[in-house]
C-alpha positions in Angstrom: 65.3 117.7 75.8 68.8 117.5 74.4 69.6 121.0 75.7 68.3 120.1 79.1 70.4 116.9 79.2 73.6 118.9 78.5 72.7 121.5 81.2 72.5 118.6 83.7 75.8 117.2 82.5 77.7 120.5 82.6 76.1 121.3 86.0 77.3 118.0 87.3 80.8 118.6 85.9 80.9 122.0 87.7 79.9 120.4 91.0 82.4 117.6 90.6 85.2 120.0 89.8 84.6 122.0 93.0 84.4 118.8 95.1 87.6 117.2 93.8 89.7 120.3 94.6 89.6 119.2 98.2 90.6 115.7 97.4 94.4 115.2 97.3 94.2 112.1 95.1 92.7 114.0 92.2 94.5 116.7 90.0 91.9 117.6 87.3 93.1 119.3 84.1 90.1 120.9 82.5 90.4 121.2 78.7 93.6 119.1 78.6 93.8 116.0 76.4 96.2 113.2 77.0 99.5 114.2 75.3 100.4 111.9 72.4 103.9 111.7 73.6 102.9 109.8 76.7 104.0 106.2 76.1 103.6 103.6 78.8 107.1 102.3 78.4 108.6 105.7 79.0 106.5 107.0 81.9 108.0 107.3 85.4 108.6 103.8 86.8 108.1 102.0 83.5 105.1 100.2 81.9 102.8 97.9 83.7 100.3 95.3 82.6 98.0 95.7 85.6 97.1 98.6 87.8 97.7 98.5 91.6 97.6 100.7 94.7 99.8 103.7 94.5 99.8 103.9 90.7 98.9 107.3 89.1 96.6 107.2 86.1 95.6 109.9 83.6 92.1 109.6 82.3 90.8 111.3 79.1 87.4 111.0 77.4 87.5 111.7 73.6 85.6 114.9 72.8 85.1 115.7 76.5 88.3 117.6 77.6 86.6 118.8 80.8 86.6 115.2 82.1 90.4 114.8 81.8 91.8 114.1 85.2 94.8 112.5 87.0 94.1 110.1 89.8 96.1 107.9 92.2 94.9 104.4 93.0 94.0 104.2 96.7 95.2 101.6 99.2 92.1 99.6 98.6 92.6 99.7 94.8 89.8 102.2 94.1 89.7 105.3 92.0 87.0 108.0 92.0 85.5 108.7 88.6 83.3 111.7 87.7 79.6 110.7 87.8 80.4 107.1 88.7 82.1 107.4 92.1 84.5 104.8 93.4 85.6 102.1 90.9 88.0 99.3 91.7 90.9 99.4 89.3 93.5 97.2 91.1 94.5 94.0 89.2 93.1 95.3 85.9 94.9 96.5 82.8 94.8 100.2 82.0 92.6 99.3 78.9 90.2 97.3 81.1 89.9 100.2 83.5 89.1 102.5 80.6 86.4 100.1 79.3 84.8 99.8 82.7 84.6 103.6 83.0 83.2 103.9 79.4 80.5 101.3 80.2 79.5 103.1 83.4 79.2 106.4 81.6 77.0 104.9 78.9 74.9 102.8 81.2 74.0 105.9 83.3 73.1 107.8 80.2 75.8 110.5 80.5 77.5 109.8 77.2 76.8 107.7 74.1 79.6 105.3 73.1 82.3 107.1 75.1 86.0 106.5 74.2 87.9 106.5 77.5 91.7 106.3 77.5 93.8 105.4 80.6 97.5 106.2 80.7 99.8 105.1 83.6 102.0 108.1 84.4 103.6 106.8 87.6 104.1 103.2 88.7 104.2 102.6 92.4 102.4 99.2 92.8 104.9 96.8 91.3 108.3 98.2 92.4 111.4 96.5 93.8 114.3 98.4 95.3 118.0 97.7 94.9 120.4 99.1 97.5 124.1 98.7 98.4 126.9 97.6 96.1 125.3 98.0 92.7 126.2 100.5 89.9 122.7 102.1 89.8 120.8 101.6 93.1 117.2 102.7 93.0 113.6 101.5 92.4 112.7 99.4 89.4 109.4 98.3 87.9 108.5 94.6 87.9 106.9 94.0 84.5 105.7 90.4 84.4 108.0 87.9 86.2 111.4 89.5 86.9 114.1 87.5 88.5 116.7 88.7 91.0 119.5 88.4 88.4 117.5 90.3 85.8 116.9 93.1 88.3 120.6 93.3 89.2 121.3 93.6 85.4 118.8 96.5 85.2 120.7 98.1 88.1 124.0 97.9 86.2 125.3 94.8 88.0 127.1 94.3 91.2 130.2 96.5 92.0 133.6 95.0 92.2 133.5 94.9 96.0 130.1 93.4 96.2 129.6 90.1 98.1 128.5 87.0 96.3 125.3 86.8 98.3 122.4 89.2 98.0 119.8 89.7 100.7 116.2 90.0 99.7 113.8 91.5 102.3 110.2 90.5 101.5 107.4 92.1 103.3 104.8 90.0 105.0 101.2 89.7 103.7 98.4 89.5 106.2 99.5 87.5 109.2 102.7 86.4 107.5 105.8 88.1 108.9 108.5 89.7 106.7 111.2 87.3 105.5 114.9 87.5 104.8 116.1 85.5 101.8 119.8 85.0 101.0 120.6 84.3 97.4 124.1 83.5 95.9 124.1 85.7 92.8 127.8 85.3 92.0 130.8 83.1 92.7 133.7 85.4 92.4 134.6 84.8 96.1 133.8 81.1 96.0 134.6 79.7 92.5 132.7 76.5 91.7 129.7 77.2 93.9 126.4 77.3 92.0 124.7 80.6 91.3 121.1 80.9 92.5 118.1 83.0 91.3 114.6 83.7 92.5 111.5 85.5 91.1 110.9 88.8 92.8 107.7 90.1 94.2 106.4 93.7 94.4 107.8 95.5 97.4 111.0 93.4 97.6 114.1 95.2 98.8 117.4 93.7 97.5 120.6 94.6 99.3 124.1 93.8 98.2 126.6 94.2 100.9 130.3 94.9 100.5 132.6 91.9 100.7 133.6 91.3 104.3 137.0 92.5 105.2 139.7 91.9 107.8 142.6 94.2 108.8 146.3 93.6 109.3 148.4 96.2 111.0 151.8 96.6 112.7 155.0 94.9 111.6 153.8 93.5 108.2 155.0 94.4 104.8 151.6 95.5 103.4 149.4 96.7 106.2 145.8 97.5 105.3 142.2 96.1 104.8 141.7 92.9 102.8 138.6 91.2 101.4 137.6 88.0 103.2 136.9 86.1 100.0 137.2 82.6 101.5 138.1 80.9 104.8 141.4 82.1 106.1 143.4 81.4 109.2 145.9 83.8 110.8 148.9 82.3 109.0 147.3 82.8 105.6 146.0 86.2 106.5 149.6 87.3 107.3 150.7 85.9 104.0 148.1 88.0 102.2 149.6 91.1 103.9 153.1 90.3 102.7 154.3 88.5 105.8 155.9 89.7 109.0 158.7 92.2 108.7 162.2 91.6 110.1 161.3 93.7 113.1 158.1 91.9 113.7 157.6 89.0 116.1 155.6 85.9 115.2 155.2 85.3 119.0 153.6 88.7 119.6 150.6 88.7 117.2 147.3 89.9 118.7 143.8 89.2 117.3 141.2 91.8 118.0 137.5 90.8 117.5 134.5 93.1 118.0 131.3 91.6 119.5 128.5 92.7 117.1 126.0 92.8 119.9 127.8 94.8 122.5 130.5 96.5 120.4 133.1 95.3 122.9 136.6 94.5 121.5 138.1 91.2 122.7 141.9 90.9 122.4 143.7 87.6 122.4 147.0 86.1 121.5 146.6 84.9 117.9 147.4 81.3 117.0 148.5 80.4 113.4 145.4 78.2 113.0 142.8 80.7 114.3 140.1 81.3 111.8 139.5 84.9 110.6 136.1 86.5 110.8 134.7 89.6 109.1 136.0 92.7 110.9 138.9 91.0 112.6 142.0 93.0 113.2 145.4 91.3 113.3 148.2 93.3 114.9 151.8 92.2 114.7 154.0 93.8 117.4 157.8 94.4 117.3 160.3 92.0 118.7 161.4 92.8 122.3 165.1 92.6 121.3 
């Protein structure tokens, strides 16, 4: 009777192995046990407390190396397990997934008191991305509740030229549209203003733009690009650029502003009190005589 049981088991294993070769979500490794060096905190993407769609799991059954396999959690949160078929793993801890598989194998009579181990080898379900003016842009795991400031610290912090405000793009859920959230994460450009923070959600994309700049050319002592750290008018902008040269004319100052929608450049005679906007170009012409 025992011999017949194992014939059934090994026959089922052979059939399953042939079937899963056609399934891209499975990468079985016959005879391979989970390496002892695989530690959740060191796997690609970092450790997670719950499993979600997109995560890659490595399953082993103690004493049954032919059942070792790697599986990716599907969009609906399911994994396909030998002998058991689809099992929902989303929202459960790796240990809970292992217990559920073990219970299923025992209830169906395939194994007695099976010891199932689940390792997370790739984390894709709880990821936030950081782009733009940070030291180490990339994708980072969200273990527990991670705030925006904590994520920026993980990414090495903002660069020197980063703006004080970060933009968080949050994808919509169901009928809810995606949202754009602006968060003041520093006050280098605006001393005294309160720094803000929010808790991030899986899928958030954080973007730090470069500090807005304006440009001063022509007859000034220090022509070039300058950060628009605070509100400036033309008079103060010229002062930042070292002032007008002896050859320059304070009556022949042109302000060039580009329409962000059309790309058209509008030119006007600059007044000392005109407020500067990001991307503005101030051009100081020579005196006529």
